[in-house]
N, C-alpha and C positions, 0 to 999 in steps of 0.2 A: 393503334390503341391511343386514348388520350391519358395524358396526365404521365407520361413515360418520363419526363425530365424531373417531375415532383418527387416521383418514387425514387429515383436514382440519386436525386440531391439528399433525400431522407437517409437513403443507405449509406451515402459516403459520409454524412454528417455523424451518423450513428456509429458506424464502423471507426472512424476517427477518434471520436471520444472515449469509446471501448478498448479499441487496440493500442492507442498512445496514451492511455491515463496514468501509466508510469510515469511518462515524461513532463506531464502537467505539473507534479510534484515538485519538480526543480523550477518553478515558477512560483513563487511565493503567493498565496492567495487564489491561484489559478484552480486547483483541485478542490472546490469547495460544494458544500451541499447543493448548491445552484446548478453547479455542472451536472453532478449526479442526478439530479432531479430531472435536468433536460434529458440527459441519456435514457433513464427510466421511461420518461413521456413518449420518447421517440421509439422505444422498443413496443411500448401499447399500440402507439399511432401505426408502426409498421405490420404490427399483429392484426390491426382491424383493417388494413389495407390487404393483407393476405385473406382474411375471411371474405372481404368484400369481391376480390379478384375471383376467388374460388365460387361464391354464389352466383356471380356474373356469368361465367363460364358454364355454370350447370344449365342456367335457363336460357342464354342468349342464341339465337338462330338467324344465321349462319355463326359458328363459333370461332373464336379467336384464339387458337392455341397458344399463341405466344405469351399468352396470359400465364400459362404454366412456368415460363422462364423466370418471371417475377415471383410467382407462388414458391418454386422451387428456392430460389435465391433468398428470399425473406424467410422462409422456413428454416434454411441452412444457417442463416447468420444469428437468428433468433434462438436457435437451438444450442448452437456453439458458444453464444454468449451466456446463456444459462448455466451450462456447463463449465465455462470458464469465465467467471464473472471478474477477474481480475487482469482478464485479457489473455490472448492466445498465447503468448510467448512469456515465459517468467524472467523478466528482465532481471530480478534482482539476482539471480543465481550468476551473472556475470560480475557481481562486485566483489565476488571472493567467497571463502569460508568463513563461517561464523565460529568464533572461538569461544564467545559467552554471548547468551542473550539474555536480557534482563527486562521484566515487564512490570509495569506500573498501571493499575486500573483506576481510573476516576469515577466520578458521576457521569450519568448521561451515557454510559457504556464508552466513554473517552479512554484512549489508551495511549500510552508514551512506552516506546520500546528503544532500548540502548544494545546496539550489537557491535561487539569488538571484533575487527577483522585482522587479518595479517597486515603485515608492514605498519603496525600501530595506526591503523585508520579505524575510525568508529562512525556508526551511523544512528543519528538521532530522529526517529521517527515519531510522529503525533498524528494520530485518527482521532478527529472529534469534529463532526459537521464538515469533513474534508480530510484530505490527507497532505502533509508536506513533511519533508526531510531534508535533513543538514548533515554533512560530512565534517568531521574534524579528527585531530590526532590524539592520541593518548599514551601514557606511560605507566607501566605497572611496577610497584614498589612494594614488595611485601604483600601486606593486604589491604594496601591503597592504590587506587587508580587516579591518575592526574589528567585531566581532559583540557583540550585546547579547541576553541571555534573562534571563527570571524566575528561571528555576532552573537548578541544575547538571544537565548531561545528558549521558551518555555520556562523549564525548570533549571536551566544552565545559563551561567554568564560565560563571558568568553574564557575565562579561567575558573575552572570548579574542579571539585574532586570527590571521590566517593571511598567509602570503607566497605570491606566484604566482610560477612559475618558467618563464621564456620558453624557446623551442627555441633551441639553439645555432647553428642554422643559418638560423632565421627569427626575428629579434628581436619581430616583429609576432604571434608564435603562442605562446598559452600552453597548456603541456602539464601542469603538475601544480600542485596547492595544497598547501602544507604548513600543516598547522593545529597551533596551539600551544594547550593547555588554559587556560593564563591567561597574564598577562605576565611572570609568574616562571618559568613553564616553560622549560626549554632544550631539552627533545626535542619533536619534532614528529611527527605522523602523517601520512602521504604519502596525498593524494585524487588519482585521475586524472580530468583534467578532459575530460567526455564532450561536452561542448555549450558554446558561449558566443557570445554575440552582442556583440562588442567596441564595436561604433558605438553601441549603446544604453546598453550598462554605462558606456562612458566619460563619458556625460551626467550620470551620477547623480553625487552630492556626498556 
């Protein structure tokens, strides 16, 4: 059958982008809208190859049943990638338990998420025409959080801080986090607290 190497190459490239997309986030600028569009384009190309192979198989004589191998493989990969668009393995779960998750949604459906983890580690994620994330350390002091990063990123400088806002009706419930780029900044960015495990977070220093 002609085009074996071409089909296998497309499958390998698509599988690599889809399966290892999480690790692209470690490379600044790697997980961009361009990479996602390439992956989407390859998905449709593979789907068209699947249809072509199926049509040829039904009309050719004699029939080359090895086409079924490619039809089955492409169908399986495309189907799984639809069911698991972020990858077959949830690599993020190996980073540790979330003690607090705060989210800020901006224009064009862009989002910034800050996740406080155990051992005073936090993750800053930005999703906007691509995905990238950075890790840093934090310290909790009463209703304030002090962050430290190696480099300036988005809404945070190397040293920044945030204040936690409690509910007006329930003083034990935290509603939002006001993030300041640095200690000189007078204006804050508001993050909505989506998840918090206060009993574990309060034990950190």
